[in-house]
RODRENKE-233891 format. One record per residue: x, y, z of N, C-alpha, C in turn. Coordinates in steps of 0.2 Angstrom, whole numbers, plus 5000, padded with zeros to 4 digits. Example, Ala and Ser with C-alpha at 12.3 -4.5 7.8 and 13.67 -1.06 7.14 Angstrom:
<nodes>
506649725039506249785039506649845039506449895035506849955036506450005039
</nodes>
This chain:
<nodes>
500449975000499849995001500650064998501050075002501250105005501750115000502150084994502250084989501950104979501150094985500650144976500750194982500450224985500650294987501450364982501750294984502250344984502550364976502350264976502250304968502050324963501350334965500550424962500850444966501550484971501650564972502350564966502750524966503350534960502950574956502250514956501950534947501650594947501250644953501050704950501650774951502450724955502550764957503150784948502750704944503650734936503050774933502350754934501850794929502050844932501850894937502050934936502650994936503150954935503650964931503650984927503250944922503650934915502950984911502051004914501751044915502151144916502351124923503051184924503451204917503551184916504451154910503951174903503451144902502851194896502951274894502351264902501951314903502751404900503451364903503751424903504051424896503951364893504351374885503951424879503151394882502551424879502851514881502851514887502751564891503451644887503851594885504351614880504451654873504051584873503951584863503551654864503151684869502751744866503051794869503251814876503751864877504151884869504151844866504851874862504251884856504251974855504151934845504452014842504152004835504552064831504152104833504052164832503852234835504252274825503852264824503552294818503852394818504252404814504752464817504752524809504352564812504452604806504952644802505152634795505852684794505852734792506252774796505952874796506252884784505752914784505952954775506652974777507053014771507253034769507753124773507953104775507953164777508353234774508253304777508653334769509253344772509753374767510153404770510353464773510553504778510353584779510753614776510153654773510453694768510753754768
</nodes>
């Protein structure tokens, strides 16, 4: 009985770790997004 309980506890810990790892990876991909930048037109030289 104790062995079954320990195996169940280990399975829960592994699942929690994997869930956290996957969430962190997807969160990192969302944080790094390309932002469009407007290019400035040609500047006139000082006359």
